[in-house]
C-alpha positions as a Markdown table, in Angstrom:
| # | Residue | x | y | z |
|---|---|---|---|---|
| 1 | Met | 111.9 | 70.2 | 124.5 |
| 2 | Ser | 115.0 | 68.3 | 123.9 |
| 3 | Gln | 115.2 | 65.7 | 121.2 |
| 4 | Lys | 116.7 | 62.4 | 122.0 |
| 5 | Thr | 119.4 | 61.2 | 119.6 |
| 6 | Pro | 118.3 | 57.7 | 118.3 |
| 7 | Lys | 120.7 | 54.9 | 119.1 |
| 8 | Val | 122.2 | 53.1 | 116.1 |
| 9 | Arg | 122.9 | 49.4 | 116.5 |
| 10 | Leu | 125.8 | 48.2 | 114.4 |
| 11 | Ala | 126.0 | 44.7 | 113.0 |
| 12 | Phe | 129.6 | 44.5 | 114.2 |
| 13 | Pro | 130.1 | 46.6 | 117.3 |
| 14 | Leu | 133.0 | 49.0 | 117.5 |
| 15 | Pro | 135.2 | 48.8 | 120.6 |
| 16 | Val | 134.1 | 51.2 | 123.4 |
| 17 | Asp | 137.6 | 51.9 | 124.7 |
| 18 | Ser | 141.2 | 51.2 | 124.1 |
| 19 | Thr | 141.3 | 48.3 | 126.6 |
| 20 | His | 139.3 | 46.2 | 124.0 |
| 21 | Pro | 141.0 | 46.9 | 120.7 |
| 22 | Pro | 139.6 | 45.3 | 117.5 |
| 23 | Thr | 141.0 | 41.9 | 116.7 |
| 24 | Lys | 144.0 | 42.1 | 114.4 |
| 25 | Thr | 143.6 | 40.5 | 111.0 |
| 26 | Arg | 146.4 | 38.8 | 109.2 |
| 27 | Thr | 147.9 | 40.9 | 106.5 |
| 28 | Leu | 148.8 | 39.6 | 103.1 |
| 29 | Ser | 152.4 | 39.6 | 101.8 |
| 30 | Lys | 153.0 | 41.4 | 98.5 |
| 31 | Gln | 153.3 | 38.1 | 96.7 |
| 32 | Gln | 150.1 | 36.8 | 98.2 |
| 33 | Ala | 148.3 | 40.0 | 97.3 |
| 34 | Tyr | 149.5 | 39.7 | 93.6 |
| 35 | Leu | 148.4 | 36.0 | 93.5 |
| 36 | Leu | 145.0 | 36.9 | 94.9 |
| 37 | Leu | 144.7 | 39.7 | 92.4 |
| 38 | Leu | 145.5 | 37.3 | 89.5 |
| 39 | Gly | 142.9 | 34.8 | 90.8 |
| 40 | Ser | 140.3 | 37.6 | 91.2 |
| 41 | Ile | 141.0 | 38.7 | 87.6 |
| 42 | Ala | 140.6 | 35.1 | 86.4 |
| 43 | Val | 137.3 | 34.8 | 88.3 |
| 44 | Glu | 136.0 | 38.1 | 86.9 |
| 45 | Cys | 137.0 | 37.1 | 83.3 |
| 46 | Thr | 135.2 | 33.8 | 83.7 |
| 47 | Gly | 132.1 | 35.8 | 84.9 |
| 48 | Ala | 132.3 | 38.1 | 81.9 |
| 49 | Ser | 132.5 | 35.2 | 79.5 |
| 50 | Leu | 129.6 | 33.4 | 81.3 |
| 51 | Ser | 127.6 | 36.6 | 81.0 |
| 52 | Lys | 128.2 | 36.7 | 77.2 |
| 53 | Arg | 127.3 | 33.0 | 76.9 |
| 54 | Ser | 124.2 | 33.4 | 79.1 |
| 55 | Arg | 123.0 | 36.2 | 76.8 |
| 56 | Asp | 123.6 | 34.0 | 73.7 |
| 57 | Ile | 121.6 | 31.1 | 75.0 |
| 58 | Gly | 119.1 | 33.1 | 77.1 |
| 59 | Ser | 120.0 | 31.4 | 80.4 |
| 60 | Leu | 119.0 | 33.4 | 83.6 |
| 61 | Ala | 120.7 | 30.8 | 85.8 |
| 62 | Leu | 124.0 | 31.1 | 83.9 |
| 63 | Phe | 123.7 | 34.9 | 84.2 |
| 64 | Ala | 123.2 | 34.5 | 88.0 |
| 65 | Val | 126.4 | 32.5 | 88.2 |
| 66 | Ala | 128.2 | 35.2 | 86.2 |
| 67 | Cys | 126.9 | 37.9 | 88.7 |
| 68 | Phe | 128.1 | 35.8 | 91.6 |
| 69 | Leu | 131.5 | 35.4 | 90.1 |
| 70 | Asn | 131.8 | 39.1 | 89.4 |
| 71 | Met | 130.9 | 39.9 | 93.1 |
| 72 | Thr | 133.4 | 37.3 | 94.3 |
| 73 | Ser | 136.1 | 38.9 | 92.2 |
| 74 | Met | 135.3 | 42.3 | 93.6 |
| 75 | Phe | 135.7 | 40.9 | 97.1 |
| 76 | Gly | 139.1 | 39.7 | 96.1 |
| 77 | Leu | 140.1 | 43.0 | 94.7 |
| 78 | Asn | 138.9 | 44.7 | 97.9 |
| 79 | Val | 141.2 | 42.4 | 100.0 |
| 80 | Val | 144.1 | 43.1 | 97.6 |
| 81 | Leu | 143.8 | 46.8 | 98.1 |
| 82 | Ser | 145.1 | 46.5 | 101.6 |
| 83 | Arg | 148.5 | 45.7 | 100.2 |
| 84 | Ile | 148.7 | 47.0 | 96.6 |
| 85 | Ala | 148.2 | 50.7 | 95.6 |
| 86 | Val | 144.7 | 51.2 | 94.2 |
| 87 | Gly | 146.1 | 52.7 | 90.9 |
| 88 | Thr | 148.4 | 49.8 | 90.3 |
| 89 | Ala | 145.9 | 47.1 | 91.3 |
| 90 | Tyr | 143.1 | 48.5 | 89.2 |
| 91 | Ala | 145.3 | 49.1 | 86.2 |
| 92 | Ala | 146.5 | 45.5 | 86.3 |
| 93 | Trp | 142.9 | 44.4 | 86.9 |
| 94 | Gly | 141.7 | 46.3 | 83.8 |
| 95 | Ala | 144.6 | 45.4 | 81.5 |
| 96 | Ile | 144.9 | 41.8 | 82.3 |
| 97 | Gly | 141.1 | 41.4 | 82.3 |
| 98 | Thr | 140.9 | 43.2 | 78.9 |
| 99 | Ile | 143.5 | 40.9 | 77.4 |
| 100 | Leu | 141.9 | 37.7 | 78.8 |
| 101 | Val | 138.3 | 38.7 | 77.8 |
| 102 | Thr | 139.4 | 39.8 | 74.3 |
| 103 | Ser | 141.2 | 36.5 | 73.9 |
| 104 | Ala | 138.1 | 34.6 | 75.1 |
| 105 | Gly | 136.0 | 36.5 | 72.6 |
| 106 | Val | 138.3 | 35.6 | 69.8 |
| 107 | Leu | 139.0 | 32.0 | 70.8 |
| 108 | Ile | 135.6 | 31.0 | 72.3 |
| 109 | Phe | 133.0 | 33.3 | 70.7 |
| 110 | Gln | 134.7 | 33.6 | 67.3 |
| 111 | Glu | 134.9 | 37.4 | 67.5 |
| 112 | Pro | 137.1 | 39.1 | 64.8 |
| 113 | Trp | 140.9 | 39.6 | 65.5 |
| 114 | Ser | 143.0 | 42.2 | 63.9 |
| 115 | Leu | 146.6 | 43.4 | 64.1 |
| 116 | Leu | 145.4 | 46.7 | 65.4 |
| 117 | Lys | 143.6 | 44.8 | 68.3 |
| 118 | Gly | 146.9 | 43.1 | 69.1 |
| 119 | Leu | 148.8 | 46.4 | 69.0 |
| 120 | Tyr | 146.4 | 48.1 | 71.3 |
| 121 | Leu | 146.4 | 45.2 | 73.8 |
| 122 | Thr | 150.2 | 45.3 | 73.8 |
| 123 | Met | 150.0 | 49.1 | 74.5 |
| 124 | Ile | 147.7 | 48.4 | 77.4 |
| 125 | Ala | 150.0 | 45.8 | 78.8 |
| 126 | Thr | 153.1 | 48.1 | 78.4 |
| 127 | Gly | 151.3 | 50.9 | 80.3 |
| 128 | Val | 150.5 | 48.6 | 83.2 |
| 129 | Ile | 154.1 | 47.3 | 83.4 |
| 130 | Gly | 155.3 | 50.9 | 83.4 |
| 131 | Leu | 152.8 | 51.8 | 86.2 |
| 132 | Asn | 154.1 | 48.9 | 88.3 |
| 133 | Leu | 157.7 | 49.9 | 87.8 |
| 134 | Ser | 156.9 | 53.4 | 88.8 |
| 135 | His | 155.7 | 52.2 | 92.2 |
| 136 | Ser | 158.8 | 50.1 | 92.9 |
């Protein structure tokens, strides 16, 4: 007895032959990619801050908004990766996000600030700048 291979139905069908190539999508310029990366970082930091706030006040709705913002920011990062090296993009994402969320913690949530925190944040920023320069 021969077994039949089940057919898989794709949500977005792949082209059957080369006479029907997939539609070409518009690519981002390097500048557009970096702007989108910065926007995605800002959205992610807003989500992180809202997550903290939702925890403080016990708001499930605010937490849902924070989750939506985090998913949206990941979509932006995914788009950016078509134009920027993953190591560079993720390093910038992590460093800028860390600096912004730490600043929000100090300025909005009255978390403690120290000279050592400032030094370590400067070291993170310096590392990302070096990483970007190494890909030039």
